[in-house]
PyMOL commands that place a pseudoatom at each C-alpha (Angstrom):
pseudoatom trace, name=CA, resn=MET, resi=1, chain=A, elem=C, hetatm=0, pos=[4.251, -24.936, -19.800]
pseudoatom trace, name=CA, resn=PRO, resi=2, chain=A, elem=C, hetatm=0, pos=[3.443, -21.239, -20.523]
pseudoatom trace, name=CA, resn=GLU, resi=3, chain=A, elem=C, hetatm=0, pos=[2.251, -22.229, -23.989]
pseudoatom trace, name=CA, resn=LEU, resi=4, chain=A, elem=C, hetatm=0, pos=[-0.143, -24.761, -22.484]
pseudoatom trace, name=CA, resn=VAL, resi=5, chain=A, elem=C, hetatm=0, pos=[-1.538, -22.193, -20.037]
pseudoatom trace, name=CA, resn=GLN, resi=6, chain=A, elem=C, hetatm=0, pos=[-1.993, -19.646, -22.828]
pseudoatom trace, name=CA, resn=THR, resi=7, chain=A, elem=C, hetatm=0, pos=[-3.716, -22.260, -25.005]
pseudoatom trace, name=CA, resn=PHE, resi=8, chain=A, elem=C, hetatm=0, pos=[-6.060, -23.118, -22.136]
pseudoatom trace, name=CA, resn=LYS, resi=9, chain=A, elem=C, hetatm=0, pos=[-6.883, -19.429, -21.533]
pseudoatom trace, name=CA, resn=SER, resi=10, chain=A, elem=C, hetatm=0, pos=[-7.542, -18.887, -25.240]
pseudoatom trace, name=CA, resn=LYS, resi=11, chain=A, elem=C, hetatm=0, pos=[-9.869, -21.896, -25.345]
pseudoatom trace, name=CA, resn=GLN, resi=12, chain=A, elem=C, hetatm=0, pos=[-11.773, -20.619, -22.280]
pseudoatom trace, name=CA, resn=LYS, resi=13, chain=A, elem=C, hetatm=0, pos=[-12.117, -17.171, -23.843]
pseudoatom trace, name=CA, resn=ALA, resi=14, chain=A, elem=C, hetatm=0, pos=[-13.399, -18.642, -27.113]
pseudoatom trace, name=CA, resn=GLU, resi=15, chain=A, elem=C, hetatm=0, pos=[-15.977, -20.762, -25.253]
pseudoatom trace, name=CA, resn=SER, resi=16, chain=A, elem=C, hetatm=0, pos=[-17.050, -17.765, -23.188]
pseudoatom trace, name=CA, resn=GLU, resi=17, chain=A, elem=C, hetatm=0, pos=[-17.532, -15.633, -26.311]
pseudoatom trace, name=CA, resn=ASN, resi=18, chain=A, elem=C, hetatm=0, pos=[-19.520, -18.452, -27.914]
pseudoatom trace, name=CA, resn=ARG, resi=19, chain=A, elem=C, hetatm=0, pos=[-21.795, -18.676, -24.862]
pseudoatom trace, name=CA, resn=LYS, resi=20, chain=A, elem=C, hetatm=0, pos=[-22.325, -14.904, -24.888]
pseudoatom trace, name=CA, resn=PHE, resi=21, chain=A, elem=C, hetatm=0, pos=[-23.199, -15.051, -28.568]
pseudoatom trace, name=CA, resn=LEU, resi=22, chain=A, elem=C, hetatm=0, pos=[-25.723, -17.858, -28.095]
pseudoatom trace, name=CA, resn=ALA, resi=23, chain=A, elem=C, hetatm=0, pos=[-27.263, -16.044, -25.124]
pseudoatom trace, name=CA, resn=GLY, resi=24, chain=A, elem=C, hetatm=0, pos=[-27.435, -12.850, -27.180]
pseudoatom trace, name=CA, resn=ILE, resi=25, chain=A, elem=C, hetatm=0, pos=[-29.382, -14.656, -29.888]
pseudoatom trace, name=CA, resn=GLN, resi=26, chain=A, elem=C, hetatm=0, pos=[-31.924, -15.597, -27.204]
pseudoatom trace, name=CA, resn=GLY, resi=27, chain=A, elem=C, hetatm=0, pos=[-32.123, -11.984, -25.996]
pseudoatom trace, name=CA, resn=ILE, resi=28, chain=A, elem=C, hetatm=0, pos=[-29.995, -12.359, -22.859]
pseudoatom trace, name=CA, resn=ASP, resi=29, chain=A, elem=C, hetatm=0, pos=[-27.159, -9.883, -22.316]
pseudoatom trace, name=CA, resn=LEU, resi=30, chain=A, elem=C, hetatm=0, pos=[-24.387, -11.601, -20.348]
pseudoatom trace, name=CA, resn=GLY, resi=31, chain=A, elem=C, hetatm=0, pos=[-21.851, -8.811, -20.848]
pseudoatom trace, name=CA, resn=LYS, resi=32, chain=A, elem=C, hetatm=0, pos=[-23.573, -6.134, -18.775]
pseudoatom trace, name=CA, resn=ASP, resi=33, chain=A, elem=C, hetatm=0, pos=[-22.949, -7.895, -15.450]
pseudoatom trace, name=CA, resn=GLU, resi=34, chain=A, elem=C, hetatm=0, pos=[-19.344, -8.613, -16.281]
pseudoatom trace, name=CA, resn=GLU, resi=35, chain=A, elem=C, hetatm=0, pos=[-17.477, -5.366, -15.692]
pseudoatom trace, name=CA, resn=GLU, resi=36, chain=A, elem=C, hetatm=0, pos=[-13.755, -5.520, -15.181]
pseudoatom trace, name=CA, resn=GLU, resi=37, chain=A, elem=C, hetatm=0, pos=[-12.751, -4.150, -11.805]
pseudoatom trace, name=CA, resn=VAL, resi=38, chain=A, elem=C, hetatm=0, pos=[-9.989, -1.562, -12.029]
pseudoatom trace, name=CA, resn=ARG, resi=39, chain=A, elem=C, hetatm=0, pos=[-7.794, -1.393, -8.950]
pseudoatom trace, name=CA, resn=SER, resi=40, chain=A, elem=C, hetatm=0, pos=[-4.877, 0.902, -8.263]
pseudoatom trace, name=CA, resn=PHE, resi=41, chain=A, elem=C, hetatm=0, pos=[-1.523, -0.117, -6.884]
pseudoatom trace, name=CA, resn=GLU, resi=42, chain=A, elem=C, hetatm=0, pos=[-2.477, 1.397, -3.526]
pseudoatom trace, name=CA, resn=ASP, resi=43, chain=A, elem=C, hetatm=0, pos=[-5.632, -0.759, -3.405]
pseudoatom trace, name=CA, resn=ILE, resi=44, chain=A, elem=C, hetatm=0, pos=[-3.581, -3.897, -4.014]
pseudoatom trace, name=CA, resn=LYS, resi=45, chain=A, elem=C, hetatm=0, pos=[-0.971, -2.814, -1.459]
pseudoatom trace, name=CA, resn=ARG, resi=46, chain=A, elem=C, hetatm=0, pos=[-3.709, -2.095, 1.104]
pseudoatom trace, name=CA, resn=LYS, resi=47, chain=A, elem=C, hetatm=0, pos=[-5.206, -5.547, 0.530]
pseudoatom trace, name=CA, resn=ALA, resi=48, chain=A, elem=C, hetatm=0, pos=[-1.760, -7.169, 0.917]
pseudoatom trace, name=CA, resn=MET, resi=49, chain=A, elem=C, hetatm=0, pos=[-1.280, -5.376, 4.247]
pseudoatom trace, name=CA, resn=GLY, resi=50, chain=A, elem=C, hetatm=0, pos=[-4.571, -6.846, 5.479]
pseudoatom trace, name=CA, resn=ILE, resi=51, chain=A, elem=C, hetatm=0, pos=[-6.495, -3.575, 5.456]
pseudoatom trace, name=CA, resn=ASN, resi=52, chain=A, elem=C, hetatm=0, pos=[-10.027, -4.323, 4.266]
pseudoatom trace, name=CA, resn=ALA, resi=53, chain=A, elem=C, hetatm=0, pos=[-11.124, -0.736, 3.748]
pseudoatom trace, name=CA, resn=SER, resi=54, chain=A, elem=C, hetatm=0, pos=[-11.382, 1.474, 0.697]
pseudoatom trace, name=CA, resn=ALA, resi=55, chain=A, elem=C, hetatm=0, pos=[-9.085, 4.433, 0.139]
pseudoatom trace, name=CA, resn=ASP, resi=56, chain=A, elem=C, hetatm=0, pos=[-11.737, 6.940, 1.226]
pseudoatom trace, name=CA, resn=ASP, resi=57, chain=A, elem=C, hetatm=0, pos=[-12.316, 5.203, 4.585]
pseudoatom trace, name=CA, resn=ILE, resi=58, chain=A, elem=C, hetatm=0, pos=[-10.506, 6.467, 7.685]
pseudoatom trace, name=CA, resn=VAL, resi=59, chain=A, elem=C, hetatm=0, pos=[-9.683, 2.892, 8.684]
pseudoatom trace, name=CA, resn=SER, resi=60, chain=A, elem=C, hetatm=0, pos=[-7.384, 2.632, 5.665]
pseudoatom trace, name=CA, resn=LEU, resi=61, chain=A, elem=C, hetatm=0, pos=[-4.959, 5.135, 7.236]
pseudoatom trace, name=CA, resn=GLN, resi=62, chain=A, elem=C, hetatm=0, pos=[-2.731, 2.525, 8.831]
pseudoatom trace, name=CA, resn=GLY, resi=63, chain=A, elem=C, hetatm=0, pos=[0.978, 1.793, 8.583]
pseudoatom trace, name=CA, resn=SER, resi=64, chain=A, elem=C, hetatm=0, pos=[2.741, 3.366, 5.640]
pseudoatom trace, name=CA, resn=PHE, resi=65, chain=A, elem=C, hetatm=0, pos=[-0.508, 4.899, 4.401]
pseudoatom trace, name=CA, resn=ALA, resi=66, chain=A, elem=C, hetatm=0, pos=[-0.788, 6.857, 7.667]
pseudoatom trace, name=CA, resn=SER, resi=67, chain=A, elem=C, hetatm=0, pos=[2.782, 8.105, 7.481]
pseudoatom trace, name=CA, resn=GLU, resi=68, chain=A, elem=C, hetatm=0, pos=[2.320, 9.134, 3.829]
pseudoatom trace, name=CA, resn=SER, resi=69, chain=A, elem=C, hetatm=0, pos=[-0.743, 11.141, 4.849]
pseudoatom trace, name=CA, resn=GLY, resi=70, chain=A, elem=C, hetatm=0, pos=[1.094, 12.831, 7.726]
pseudoatom trace, name=CA, resn=PHE, resi=71, chain=A, elem=C, hetatm=0, pos=[-0.309, 10.700, 10.514]
pseudoatom trace, name=CA, resn=GLY, resi=72, chain=A, elem=C, hetatm=0, pos=[1.687, 8.431, 12.727]
pseudoatom trace, name=CA, resn=ILE, resi=73, chain=A, elem=C, hetatm=0, pos=[1.860, 6.913, 16.182]
pseudoatom trace, name=CA, resn=GLY, resi=74, chain=A, elem=C, hetatm=0, pos=[0.997, 9.612, 18.694]
pseudoatom trace, name=CA, resn=ALA, resi=75, chain=A, elem=C, hetatm=0, pos=[0.353, 12.175, 15.967]
pseudoatom trace, name=CA, resn=GLY, resi=76, chain=A, elem=C, hetatm=0, pos=[-2.634, 10.610, 14.292]
pseudoatom trace, name=CA, resn=LEU, resi=77, chain=A, elem=C, hetatm=0, pos=[-6.356, 10.989, 14.175]
pseudoatom trace, name=CA, resn=GLY, resi=78, chain=A, elem=C, hetatm=0, pos=[-7.238, 9.680, 17.612]
pseudoatom trace, name=CA, resn=TYR, resi=79, chain=A, elem=C, hetatm=0, pos=[-9.413, 7.035, 15.950]
pseudoatom trace, name=CA, resn=PHE, resi=80, chain=A, elem=C, hetatm=0, pos=[-9.522, 3.397, 16.926]
pseudoatom trace, name=CA, resn=LYS, resi=81, chain=A, elem=C, hetatm=0, pos=[-11.352, 0.445, 15.480]
pseudoatom trace, name=CA, resn=GLU, resi=82, chain=A, elem=C, hetatm=0, pos=[-13.589, -1.529, 17.827]
for i in range(1, 82): cmd.bond("trace and resi %d" % i, "trace and resi %d" % (i + 1))
show_as sticks, trace
zoom trace
């Protein structure tokens, strides 16, 4: 089964590259809109915990992230989300 999945992914990649090439011939750049998003482990962990805030947002200081930053229940920021 893994071989079949890898074959399918390779075929999709080849078709995608072919489409980009044909669009490039016509003067359309399809690669500029397609930037790979780089996420850190903390971003993925935050998303898994159900926190929909970026690392630089105060709302992201919840749970283990708050305790790692030195904030906790009763010793935190005094901030609440409405």
